[in-house]
N, C-alpha and C positions, 0 to 999 in steps of 0.2 A: 622539435622536431624528435630527437629522439625522447625526450620527455615526455612527449605525446604517445610513442608507439610502446615505451613501457607502460605507461598507463592502461592503455588499451587492451595489451597482453594480458596484465594482470587481471582486469575485468571479465576476457575471454575465458580466463583460468577458473576464477573465482564462479562464473556463470557453470561451467561445465563440472564443478564439483558441486555445486547445489542441485543441478537437476539429476545430476546421477544417484544423488544420495536420494532426493524425495522422490525419484523413480524409484527407487530399491525398495524404500521403505514400504510405499502406497502399494507394490505389486507383492509384497511378501506379507502383509497383514491382510488375510482375508481372500477371497477369491472373485476377481472383477466378472467374470461370467456369470455370477450369480443375479446381477441386476439386468442381464442379458436374456438368459433361460429360463430364469428362477430355479427351483427345486431339483431342475432336469439335471443340474450341475452337479449332482453326487451320486449319478446313474454312472455303473459300467458301461458305457455305449459301446467300445469298441466290441468287447462282448456280446452284449444287446444284436449289433450288426453282424458278427459273427454268426451268430444264429445258438451261441453257446446257452445262451438265456432268453427267456422273454419279457419279464420285467423283474423289479428288483422288490421282493418283499420287505416291507416295513422301510422303504425309503420313496421308492414313488409307484405305487403299483400300476400296472398298464402302460408301464413307458415302452412304445415301438420304436420302430425304426425310423417316422417321422422328427418324433421328437431328437433321436439322438443325432440326426443329420445336422438338424439346429446347433446341435452342440459343438459338433465337428466344425460345422461352417462357421462358427464363432470363434474357433480357435483358431482358425486358418487365418480368418479376419483380423484378429489382434494378435498373431503372433505369439498364444499363449505357450504353444507346443515346444518354441525355442526357447535357447537360453537366455538367461537374464541382461549379459552383454547383447546377444543380438537383438532382442527386443527392444532396448535401448538405444540402438545403431537405427533402428528402423522407425523409432518417434522421433528420434531428433532429427533424423534427415527430411521426414514430413513436416517438422516444425520450422524447420529451416526453410520449406518452402511456403511457409503460411497453413498447412493440412496439420491441425491439432487433433484430427479423428475424430469421429462420433461419440455424444452422449450416451454412457451404457443407459441410464435411465430411459432417456425420451428417444433416443437415436436419431436427434437433429445434430447437424454438424456443429462442432463446438467453436467456429470460427462464425457461426450465425448466432449462437449465444456472445460470445465477446464484442461483434460490432453493435448487437442492440445494448446491449449492459454496461460496456466500459464506460462509456463515454460521458455517463453520468457520473460512474464515479470519479473519473477524472474531473468534470465541472465541480463537483464536492471536494476535492483534493486543493483544486486551485482556487477556490472563493476561501477556505479554510485559510490556505498559506497567506492571500492576500489581506483576510481578517488577522491574521497573526502579526505579519510583518507593519501592517496600518494601525495598530494599536501597540504594537510594542516600540517603535520606533521614536514616535514623538512623546510616547508615556517615557522612555528611557529618557530622551532630552530635556523634558522638565523634571525628572527628579534628579539628573544630572547636573542642573544649574542652579538647582537648590539645596544642594548635597546636605543632609544630616539638618533639615529644616524640617517645618512640622509637614511640609507639603511631602517632601520626601518619607517623612515615617508613615506619614498615610499611603502612599503609595508603596512602601513596603510590607507595611501589615495588609493592603489591598492584594497585592501580588500574592504574598503566603496564604491567604486565603484563597485565591483561585487555584494555587496549585494543591491545596489539598481537598479539594472538593473533585471525586472521579468524573471524567467525562460524560459516563451516562449518567450520573444525576445529575449535573448541571443540564443534559439533555431534555431529561424528566422533567426539571424545574421551568425550562424555557418553555417547554412543551404543552405542560398545565397551563400556564399564565397566558402564554401568547396564542394557543391554539384552542384550549378548551375555553377557558374562562374569558379572554379578550375578542377571540376569533380574529386576531389580526391575519394570519397566515391559515393557508389552507392545511388540513388534518391529512391531506395524502398527496403525493406528487402529480404535481400537475405537468404535462409535455405538450400543451397545445402550443405553444411558440417560446422561442429564446424568452421574453418576460416571464411567461410563467415559472418555468424550468428557474430562472433565476430567484422567482420570489418565493418558489417554493423551498428552494437550498438556503434560504440566510438562515432559518435557524441552526440546520446540520451543520453548516458551516460556522456559526458562533460557536455551537457546542464542543468543534474541535480543534479551534482556531483560538479560542480566549484562553484557553488551559497554556497553549504553546504561547501565548503572548507573555503569560507570565514567565516563563522561562526565559524568554528570550528579554525580556526587561530585566531581569536580573543581572543576567550575563552582561546586556549591553552597557547599563547604568555603571555597572563595575568598571568597564573599560574606557568610559567615556570620562569618567571622575579621574581616572589614572592619567589619560591623555590629557587633558586639561591641565595638568602640573609638569607637563614637560615643557622645557626650554623655549621651545622654538613656539609654543602658546605664548608666554610669557613676552616674546619679542613681537610677536603679531598684536598683541594688545599695547604694546609700549610705541608702535608703531599706528594706533588711534584705530586701529577695524573695527568693527562693530561686533558685538559676541554672536549675532546670527550666521555673520560672514566665517566667522574664526572656526563657530560650531560645525558650520555644514559642511565648508571648502578647506578645511583644515584638521579638523578633530574627528567627525562621521567616519571618513573614510577609513584610515588606519584601526579606528577602533571594531570593525565591522570583523575584522578577520575570525576572532573567535563564534561571534554570532553565526558566519556564513558557517562554519565547519556544523555546527549545532542543529542548524537548518537542514544541513545535509542527514546528519546522525538521528535526526528525528523524525523522517520521511518514514521509517517503519513504524512508529505510532502514529503517526497519520495516517497510513493504508490500514492496518491492523483497526485503527479507530472507526474507519468509514465500515467494517463489517458490523460494529454493533449500532452504530449511529444510523443506516439503512433501515435495519433493525427496526429500530425506535420507531423513526418517521415514515416508514411504509416505502422507502426509495427502493425502485425495482433497480438497483447498480449490481456492480459485478462482485461488490463484496456479500452482499447477501445473498448472490447464486453461490458463491464459493462457499459461505457457511451451510448453506441447504446442500449443496453436494457432496461436502463432506460427513454431514451427516448423512447421508442416503449413500456413501462408499463411491460414488460417480467420480471415478479415479479422473478420467482423461479430462473433465472440468477441471478438479484441483490441481492435477500437473500444469495442465493451461495457465490455473491462476498464478500457482506457485512461482512457473518459468515468468507468466508478465511482470509480476509486482518483484520478483527477485530481480529480475534485468532493470527495472524502472528503478529500484533501489540501489544498485551499483553503478548505473549508468549518469542517477544524481550525484551519487557522491564524488565519480570521478569528475563530472564538472563542477563539482564543488573545488575538486584540489586541483581542476586547470584553473579555473576562477580564481583560487588562493594565489598560486603562482603567479597570474598575471598581476596579484596585486603587490604583490611578495617574490620578485625574481629569486632570493634568495631559494627559495623552495626549491626552484627547479635545479639549482646547484647542488642543493644537499640530497635531490633524490637521483 
């Protein structure tokens, strides 16, 4: 229990630091009011309302009290006249209650954007992880059984080949053959039912999962070969246990430690890869929305996206640490 509490406290500390840094950076670069009130943001509205000037020549001619009231109202709504720590406190307080604010670009609640687009990205990442693990584990077992034999050498060459191909390049290749040329999969995301969603995400999931499978295969193969040389494996063979039983009951589990850690660390690559893959395959997911929002300086959406993604990344790695401690109790004692 103490180990769990320490890990949770560490996770909350990391999230607080990440969200504050991102909030500070996004509020220092540019003016968030520009997307709300446009060029009127550059007007000295206090002077306009006080009657000291009627407009701003050379900036926004004809700016009146009505436009300046919009600017002041927007400043109050988004707490932009407060100091940075106070604005962060307002934002984090609303976020804890599920209120991510409104999008600067289209004035929609960010929570509505998240609820609409995030499930598609989660489904894509889940399918990609299934592809990566489903390919890498049997691939590693087959290579470890025949270490340094022709099959193992061929699989090594194939793994290095996949590692050398960027994910977006593999996505373009798959898109050309399976969508443009053979027309096996749809050219856009289909959201009619769960089966159409899964069918639409097969190629994007393969584009993300197959390169990761090559990473996992290289690591797991090495650990399996090392474990197969342990004394307890020799003893199990002497007892007459079958190779399949030895591999899946005695060898695979202790060989998974390194791979489990790498799976957690590679979640950042998986999350970042969705942004590119969703753009290539026209998937209306949250990764694509985050990319578009970053281009148009829609800060509230970017902040919500970074918060969700960083929370997911830290939570997954915390879960990996807990799983690791379950598999090897020495981790709890060392922590």
